C-alpha angles and dihedrals in degrees: 000000000000096000114129107219095194111140093224129030098003113183088230090060092055091046090054094046092052092048092051093046089051094051103037101030093227121140097218127048127182122185119215131175097256145356093261089053088055089053092048090054099041112028098063090059089069108031137046140152110328095017130111135220115203119202140167080240128330118234109233097256091046090053089049095052091047093050095043086067090055092253125125124246113216123193116213108175124154115271091243090072090067093058101075096185101047116087119239121157096220109033091154093069125128115249092236097185091052092043090057092047090052092050089055093042094052094036123252091254090058098053104086101179144355113222122204111195115203115222099015099240097181091053091055103281090300119168130239118226123237089237090056093049090049095048093044089054092049091056091045091052091049089060095033093241116151118239120221117196115210096212104183093121099025096132093051088050090052090050091055091049090052093048100037111026121079115243098027102075092099097043123098121244089247091053091050093047092052090054093045092057093045083074094063139060099214141359142215120199140187098209094195088086119047096010090057097224134138094235139001149095140199142214117199128190118193101215110318105122094184091054091048091053089052089049092052092050092051092044090058090051096049110019111022135258115349095248095062106019095200094315133115118239091252089056091051090050093047091050093051088058098037093057089064096040090052093060094053106123096215091051091050092048089052093047096048090040088065089059092047089053091053091046091053090053090051089050089055090051093047093242115147122223139167100296131243097035119256126237104257106019145011112244119207138156119253 
């Protein structure tokens, strides 16, 4: 009911931008209508024919937008992710040693972007540890390769860091999120997940004004004017609220508790699944 439907300069747009800056710590924020729209705008700025994108695991639309440019999408998840029965707290992690080998094998000039997907949806909603995000970013900086964080399940990932990673048990979800995104240069987000909205997406750029200007130009071509990015004012308003609601610890505990409940029932029935349970679903083989 509070959504400002002005075509340009809607108050709901500015409210959203300030909320996203506060949570992610990035200087530039661009709304779009969905996560795949964010990928369509951003990904072609970094990859093209003959280039590579390396990820812990690409989500399907991310892979598509990489490959539509003629580039190749390479998954580089830790081996533990492939053993669905064995327990490992962070099966979504990047295999950093293999990633560095691939960079040298392909040639630094041919690796356009490193994509960190949190949580790792394709691996079964498995989280990425803070240590892994930090070390991945160190390697990326060493080779001057930009890091894109696919942030669709960023709040769930922060919850798992808080509950599974030593040293983070006393930190708030918001504090953990801020550190997570310090290990990236930009983000894409499907906001329909952890921001609890019907429609919406985000692009975030840490501090690169030239990149942000390119993002704005492509947003106008594909999504609409920069102050609405394909969204109604009520969607902008809802997203500005949902970003905060989605990082509430009690809400996340309730949400992930649903998955744990289902996993416990599967244990009782003797049905194997990707263990431990992911944040938003229980993945098992039919």
